[in-house]
N, C-alpha and C positions, 0 to 999 in steps of 0.2 A: 241271530238263533230264533227261527219264530215257532210261533204255536199255532198250532193247525186245529181246526176244530170241524169235526164231522159229525153229522148227523144224518143219521138212515132210518128207514123203517123195519120192525120187528115182526113184520106180520107173519111172514112162512113159518117163524120160529114158534109163534102162540094163535094157530089158527082158531081154536075153539075155547080161550079165555077172555078174560077182561083185559089182557095188556095186547088183543089185535088192534087198536089205535095209538099205541104206545110208541115213542120214537127210544133211540138212544143217540148219546152224546159221548164222544170219546175225545179227551184232552191229549193230544200229543206234545209232549214239549221235548227238544232235543232227544227226537227217536225214541222215547220213553212215553210211555200209558201213565198219566202224575193222576187223572180225574177219570169216575165214570159216571154219569149222569143217565136216569132215565125219566123222562117228561112226558108228559101229556101231550096230545099234538095241539099246537095252539099256544103251549108257554113260550113264553119270550125269556129268555137268558141272556141279559147286555155282555157284549161281546168284552167289555171292560174289564167285568168279573172274571175274566180268565187271562191276564194280563200275567205275566210271567213274575210280577212283583207279588199279585197277591194268589198263588200258587203255592203252596206247601210240599215240599219234598217228604218223603214217610222216612 
């Protein structure tokens, strides 16, 4: 199984507020959303922290 990490801009959803430059990161594992992160542009989240061993399922 693979852990897929997606980072995408949310600009069109937040045109006129402080989230204009924020990104979203979704952690997909086994076709299931496990964690959802919102972080500022420039933040670095090491890929090791998203390994399946470190992800807890609800």
